[in-house]
C-alpha distance (Angstrom), angle and dihedral (degrees) to the residues before:
residue distance angle dihedral
X1 . . .
X2 3.84 . .
X3 3.74 116.8 .
X4 3.79 116.1 -172.9
X5 3.77 128.9 -166.0
X6 3.84 118.4 -132.6
X7 3.81 94.3 -114.9
X8 3.86 94.9 57.9
X9 3.79 101.5 36.2
X10 3.83 95.6 91.7
X11 3.86 92.7 46.8
X12 3.80 92.0 48.1
X13 3.89 91.7 46.9
X14 3.78 89.4 54.8
X15 3.89 90.2 47.3
X16 3.74 95.7 50.3
X17 3.83 97.2 39.2
X18 3.81 92.0 62.1
X19 3.84 103.7 137.7
X20 3.76 90.0 -128.3
X21 3.71 92.6 69.6
X22 3.72 125.6 71.0
X23 3.75 121.5 -133.4
X24 3.80 136.8 157.8
X25 3.81 109.9 -85.4
X26 3.73 119.8 -113.7
X27 3.83 115.9 -149.4
X28 3.78 112.0 -147.4
X29 3.82 119.6 -140.6
X30 3.74 130.3 -168.0
X31 3.78 94.0 -135.0
X32 3.80 132.1 52.6
X33 3.82 120.2 -73.2
X34 3.73 119.8 -141.2
X35 3.74 118.7 -146.8
X36 3.75 89.1 -127.2
X37 3.83 92.2 61.1
X38 3.83 91.5 71.2
X39 3.82 113.0 95.9
X40 3.77 127.6 -149.6
X41 3.83 113.8 -109.7
X42 3.82 130.7 -158.1
X43 3.88 125.6 -92.0
X44 3.76 114.1 -52.0
X45 3.83 90.9 -145.1
X46 3.82 119.0 59.3
X47 3.85 130.0 -170.1
X48 3.75 116.2 -115.4
X49 3.81 136.9 174.2
X50 3.74 122.0 -120.6
X51 3.83 118.5 178.8
X52 3.80 89.5 -30.3
X53 3.75 95.7 -50.3
X54 3.75 121.1 111.2
X55 3.73 116.4 -129.2
X56 3.77 140.8 162.1
X57 3.74 123.6 -113.6
X58 3.79 129.9 -174.1
X59 3.78 111.9 -109.3
X60 3.78 111.8 -108.1
X61 3.74 95.9 -122.0
X62 3.77 124.8 32.0
X63 3.80 124.2 -171.7
X64 3.77 127.7 -154.1
X65 3.76 109.7 -96.3
X66 3.77 101.9 -177.5
X67 3.76 141.6 2.0
X68 3.74 88.8 -99.3
X69 3.74 91.6 59.7
X70 3.82 91.9 59.7
X71 3.86 91.7 52.7
X72 3.77 100.4 45.1
X73 3.79 118.6 91.8
X74 3.77 92.7 -147.3
X75 3.73 138.2 118.1
X76 3.76 143.7 166.9
X77 3.78 116.9 -107.2
X78 3.85 119.8 -115.9
X79 3.82 92.5 -95.4
X80 3.79 91.5 56.5
X81 3.75 92.5 -131.3
X82 3.82 104.4 90.2
X83 3.74 130.4 50.5
X84 3.76 131.7 -153.7
X85 3.73 128.9 -163.7
X86 3.86 135.4 173.3
X87 3.71 124.4 -137.6
X88 3.73 132.6 -172.5
X89 3.83 115.3 -138.2
X90 3.85 106.7 -123.9
X91 3.76 127.7 -147.8
X92 3.83 94.4 -107.0
X93 3.84 92.2 52.0
X94 3.88 95.4 65.7
X95 3.73 125.9 84.8
X96 3.82 139.4 -158.7
X97 3.74 93.0 -54.0
X98 3.92 90.4 58.5
X99 3.76 89.0 -115.4
X100 3.75 135.8 96.7
X101 3.81 114.8 -71.5
X102 3.72 123.1 -123.5
X103 3.77 87.7 -112.0
X104 3.79 88.7 57.3
X105 3.83 90.0 52.5
X106 3.78 92.1 48.6
X107 3.84 92.1 49.6
X108 3.83 89.9 51.6
X109 3.81 90.5 51.4
X110 3.68 88.1 53.9
X111 3.71 94.4 45.6
X112 3.79 94.4 50.8
X113 3.80 90.9 47.0
X114 3.79 92.3 53.7
X115 3.83 91.2 46.1
X116 3.78 90.7 50.6
X117 3.80 94.3 57.5
X118 3.78 92.5 45.0
X119 3.80 91.8 47.8
X120 3.80 94.3 58.7
X121 3.82 90.2 43.5
X122 3.76 90.0 -117.5
X123 3.83 93.7 128.5
X124 3.77 135.5 11.7
X125 3.79 97.4 -170.0
X126 3.83 98.1 64.1
X127 3.71 95.0 -118.2
X128 3.75 101.4 88.2
X129 3.77 94.9 -117.3
X130 3.76 117.9 155.7
X131 3.76 126.4 -131.9
X132 3.78 90.6 -97.4
X133 3.79 92.9 47.6
X134 3.87 90.9 53.3
X135 3.73 90.5 49.5
X136 3.80 92.2 53.2
X137 3.92 95.3 38.8
X138 3.81 92.5 -112.3
X139 3.72 125.0 155.6
X140 3.80 138.8 176.3
X141 3.82 120.3 -111.9
X142 3.75 129.7 -172.9
X143 3.82 117.0 -100.1
X144 3.81 99.1 171.9
X145 3.79 135.1 7.8
X146 3.90 123.5 -169.7
X147 3.75 120.4 -179.8
X148 3.83 126.3 177.5
X149 3.83 119.2 -172.3
X150 3.82 118.6 -168.2
X151 3.84 95.6 174.2
X152 3.76 128.7 10.8
X153 3.79 116.2 -135.1
X154 3.88 116.0 -127.2
X155 3.77 130.5 -138.6
X156 3.85 112.6 -57.1
X157 3.85 92.1 12.6
X158 3.85 111.9 136.3
X159 3.86 113.5 -131.4
X160 3.81 124.3 -167.4
X161 3.83 116.2 -151.9
X162 3.69 122.9 -163.5
X163 3.87 119.5 -163.7
X164 3.70 141.0 177.4
X165 3.81 138.0 167.2
X166 3.75 133.0 -143.2
X167 3.85 142.3 167.4
X168 3.83 119.7 -74.3
X169 3.73 107.1 -162.4
X170 3.82 121.1 -71.7
X171 3.75 99.1 -47.2
X172 3.74 106.3 55.7
X173 3.84 150.8 -33.0
X174 3.76 137.9 -89.3
X175 3.73 132.8 -139.4
X176 3.78 125.7 -159.4
X177 3.88 133.7 -166.2
X178 3.79 139.0 -165.8
X179 3.83 119.2 -161.3
X180 3.82 122.7 -157.9
X181 3.77 136.8 -177.8
X182 3.85 103.8 -117.3
X183 3.71 92.3 -150.4
X184 3.79 95.7 57.6
X185 3.82 106.2 14.9
X186 3.77 89.1 -125.0
X187 3.78 119.4 150.7
X188 3.79 103.5 -119.7
X189 3.79 98.9 172.4
X190 3.69 149.3 1.4
X191 3.82 133.0 -158.8
X192 3.85 139.4 -178.7
X193 3.84 131.6 -172.6
X194 3.72 138.5 -174.4
X195 3.79 122.9 -144.9
X196 3.78 134.0 -165.0
X197 3.82 131.9 -163.1
X198 3.82 119.4 -108.2
X199 3.88 132.5 -178.4
X200 3.73 106.3 -116.1
X201 3.84 94.4 -147.6
X202 3.81 99.8 42.5
X203 3.81 96.5 31.2
X204 3.79 88.9 -138.4
X205 3.75 125.2 134.7
X206 3.85 118.1 -110.7
X207 3.77 135.1 -163.2
X208 3.69 117.1 -109.1
X209 3.82 108.7 -106.0
X210 3.82 123.8 -141.1
X211 3.80 89.4 -113.9
X212 3.79 91.9 56.4
X213 3.84 92.0 44.0
X214 3.70 93.2 50.5
X215 3.79 90.1 53.3
X216 3.83 96.0 55.1
X217 3.79 101.1 31.8
X218 3.70 92.6 74.9
X219 3.76 87.1 70.7
X220 3.71 95.8 48.8
X221 3.87 128.2 88.8
X222 3.84 112.4 -95.8
X223 3.86 91.1 -134.1
X224 3.82 120.9 48.6
X225 3.73 112.8 -98.9
X226 3.81 118.3 -171.9
X227 3.81 131.4 -167.1
X228 3.78 86.3 -149.0
X229 3.80 106.6 39.9
X230 3.81 96.3 157.9
X231 3.73 117.9 110.1
X232 3.88 116.9 -106.6
X233 3.77 90.5 9.0
X234 3.72 116.7 170.9
X235 3.90 94.8 -107.5
X236 3.82 87.1 70.6
X237 3.93 96.8 51.5
X238 3.73 116.5 116.4
X239 3.90 115.7 -122.8
X240 3.74 113.7 -132.3
X241 3.80 120.2 -141.6
X242 3.73 111.8 -96.8
X243 3.88 109.4 -123.8
X244 3.80 128.7 -147.9
X245 2.83 135.2 -66.4
X246 3.76 98.4 50.8
X247 3.89 121.5 -160.0
X248 3.80 94.5 -132.4
X249 3.72 135.0 19.1
X250 3.70 145.4 174.4
X251 3.77 112.5 -161.2
X252 3.80 135.6 -166.0
X253 3.91 100.1 32.1
X254 3.78 112.2 167.5
X255 3.84 129.5 -163.1
X256 3.78 113.5 -114.2
X257 3.86 119.9 -142.6
X258 3.81 88.3 -108.6
X259 3.88 89.1 59.5
X260 3.86 92.4 69.1
X261 3.68 119.6 91.8
X262 3.78 131.6 -154.2
X263 3.82 91.1 -79.8
X264 3.76 88.9 60.6
X265 3.81 97.2 -115.7
X266 3.75 130.7 101.4
X267 3.75 111.9 -75.3
X268 3.86 115.7 -109.0
X269 3.83 90.1 -122.0
X270 3.69 91.6 61.9
X271 3.84 91.3 63.0
X272 3.80 89.2 59.3
X273 3.77 90.9 60.5
X274 3.75 93.9 46.4
X275 3.85 90.2 52.0
X276 3.78 89.9 53.1
X277 3.74 93.3 49.4
X278 3.81 90.7 76.9
X279 3.82 96.5 47.7
X280 3.88 108.3 115.7
X281 3.80 113.2 -102.5
X282 3.81 94.1 -123.9
X283 3.80 87.4 63.9
X284 3.84 93.8 48.3
X285 3.81 88.2 50.4
X286 3.84 98.0 49.5
X287 3.79 106.4 23.5
X288 3.85 139.8 48.2
X289 3.79 126.3 -145.2
X290 3.90 113.0 -94.3
X291 3.86 103.3 172.0
X292 3.76 133.8 10.2
X293 3.88 126.3 -177.0
X294 3.69 121.2 -177.3
X295 3.89 129.7 -172.4
X296 3.82 112.3 -159.5
X297 3.76 110.9 -145.9
X298 3.79 107.0 170.1
X299 3.80 142.1 -6.4
X300 3.74 123.7 -87.9
X301 3.77 116.6 -144.1
X302 3.79 128.5 -152.2
X303 3.81 96.1 -102.2
X304 3.74 95.4 47.9
X305 3.85 122.8 113.1
X306 3.89 113.9 -143.4
X307 3.76 133.8 -160.2
X308 3.83 119.8 -153.1
X309 3.86 114.3 -151.4
X310 3.83 128.0 -174.4
X311 3.86 135.4 -175.3
X312 3.75 129.4 -179.8
X313 3.89 114.7 -109.0
X314 3.75 127.8 -153.6
X315 3.78 113.2 -157.9
X316 3.74 112.1 -127.6
X317 3.88 92.3 -155.5
X318 3.67 133.3 69.3
X319 3.80 120.9 -169.9
X320 3.76 134.7 172.4
X321 3.79 123.4 -92.2
X322 3.83 117.7 -82.2
X323 3.76 125.5 -153.0
X324 3.85 112.8 -140.8
X325 3.81 123.0 -135.4
X326 3.82 89.4 -130.4
X327 3.70 94.7 67.4
X328 3.80 101.0 -94.5
X329 3.79 134.1 105.3
X330 3.80 122.2 -129.2
X331 3.80 131.5 -174.9
X332 3.74 133.8 177.3
X333 3.76 90.9 -159.6
X334 3.82 109.8 125.1
X335 3.81 104.4 -135.8
X336 3.75 124.0 -167.2
X337 3.81 92.3 -104.2
X338 3.86 95.2 54.2
X339 3.80 130.2 80.6
X340 3.85 129.8 -165.1
X341 3.78 129.1 -159.6
X342 3.82 140.2 -172.0
X343 3.78 119.9 -140.0
X344 3.72 143.0 -168.1
X345 3.72 134.3 -174.8
X346 3.84 115.6 -160.9
X347 3.76 141.2 165.0
X348 3.80 112.4 -88.1
X349 3.78 92.1 -145.5
X350 3.85 100.9 57.8
X351 3.81 106.1 -0.1
X352 3.80 93.9 -114.8
X353 3.85 110.3 162.7
X354 3.80 116.6 -111.8
X355 3.69 102.3 171.0
X356 3.88 140.7 -6.4
X357 3.71 127.8 -159.6
X358 3.79 151.7 170.9
X359 3.81 126.0 -142.4
X360 3.80 131.4 -170.9
X361 3.82 122.7 -162.7
X362 3.73 134.1 -167.2
X363 3.81 130.5 -156.7
X364 3.87 113.1 -90.3
X365 3.74 114.0 -107.3
X366 3.76 119.4 -121.8
X367 3.73 110.1 -99.6
């Protein structure tokens, strides 16, 4: 998904070819290379035994399996569980603040997650479905998404995103991310998500079976690793239902064809945009989004009409600042220059709840 302009290609080549970074080697040829000349290779992560404990390690030699592999700046870490990839922020991914939009960030999180499962050979359909899941027409769907952005990257900035997945009880899985500015190594964002299993034909949720769990746990860390290890962090907070009348609203939103994903339902990033449509303009003009949490309640189909409702929320709790182990600082203190809102997306026809959310906004810094 990287698109480089000619005047920065040489500079980026030098940056990414640093010997301290590990990338898939590209063998140059004097003649043209056909896409059909590239052969598929076995899994890049293999199971090994270490003092009686199973663990993954990266294969010593990895061959290019597709043209996309030679262009991605992504790699598995030494333990074989987490995956890192670098992305360049493109001009059409920035918004009115001249920085990447939250939708851009969410799309990159989704992209690196899909690349991760394909890199380990775990899934070939891009949706992290196991062999058993594909046989039974089962898919993963998002139950909750929580994103915190401490600093937005600007156009042409390079962002490194690390991701990993792990089990989440008996009903699903979770995936976490850490975002860093490649130029400084600074943690600029963190995210976590919860996923549940759904039958693609009946659209009903299903419990994760032991057979499915055994198929994906081999690619998960043996010990829990959380992007938000702090106690009482905001990713754990329950979102209350927004009651009528809402302070702000945007009615009659309709999914576009481009909003549907390969599972034939509205992509989870689209909901973020709909939530932000009902944020008051004065907040958009003076603030930037700091935290967003979304709970996904039901699917939205292409023919549905959606209402976006928003009401200001005043936290009733003030706690001291906490320092995260992933290099960032979080605080639930509501300062005078921050605003917080509750959101709900619902069907216009019958009022059924599609999604509920919470956002926190900070004053824009002077540039």
